[in-house]
C-alpha positions in Angstrom: 94.6 88.2 84.2 97.3 87.4 81.7 100.0 87.4 84.4 98.1 84.7 86.3 97.2 82.8 83.1 100.9 82.6 82.1 101.9 81.5 85.6 99.1 78.8 85.5 100.5 77.4 82.3 104.1 77.3 83.5 105.2 80.3 81.5 107.2 83.3 82.7 104.5 85.8 83.9 107.0 88.6 83.5 106.3 88.3 79.7 102.8 89.5 80.4 103.9 92.7 82.1 103.8 95.7 79.9 105.6 98.8 81.3 103.7 102.0 81.1 104.6 105.5 82.0 103.2 107.1 85.2 100.2 108.7 83.6 99.6 111.1 86.4 103.1 112.5 85.8 102.4 112.8 82.1 99.2 114.8 82.8 101.0 117.1 85.1 103.7 117.7 82.4 101.0 118.7 80.1 99.6 121.2 82.4 96.7 119.3 84.0 96.4 117.7 87.4 97.8 114.3 88.0 98.9 111.7 90.4 100.1 108.2 90.3 98.8 106.3 93.4 99.6 102.9 94.8 97.6 102.9 98.0 94.4 104.2 99.6 96.1 107.1 101.3 97.7 108.3 98.2 94.3 108.0 96.4 92.7 110.1 99.1 95.3 112.7 98.8 94.9 112.9 95.0 91.1 113.1 95.3 91.5 115.9 97.9 93.8 117.8 95.5 91.3 117.4 92.8 88.5 118.8 95.0 90.7 121.8 95.9 91.5 122.3 92.2 88.9 120.8 89.9 90.7 120.8 86.6 91.3 118.1 84.0 93.0 115.5 86.1 94.4 112.0 85.6 94.7 109.7 88.7 96.7 106.7 87.6 95.8 103.9 90.0 98.4 101.2 90.1 96.8 98.0 91.3 98.4 94.8 92.7 98.9 91.6 90.8 97.9 89.7 94.0 94.2 90.2 93.4 92.6 88.0 90.8 89.8 89.3 88.6 86.3 87.9 89.1 86.2 86.5 85.5 89.5 84.8 86.0 88.5 83.3 89.3 85.3 81.9 87.7 87.1 80.3 84.8 90.3 79.1 86.6 88.8 78.0 89.9 85.1 77.8 89.3 84.3 80.3 91.9 80.8 81.8 91.9 81.5 85.3 93.1 
């Protein structure tokens, strides 16, 4: 939401982006299961891997900035969703 709020106020939205490590890779480095996914097929593969080997697992789902949250759409655009 902060990304879109900054843009709406004429600010540089890149200032709202906080870099984070790929948490799936961190989990694997610590001996657990883990995956970083950016799409549906990658998510399916990560879930299948978990079903095959049900151990402590982190699935880091990276979402797109193109989708606005419901609360933001209500506040910014008055949408009743």
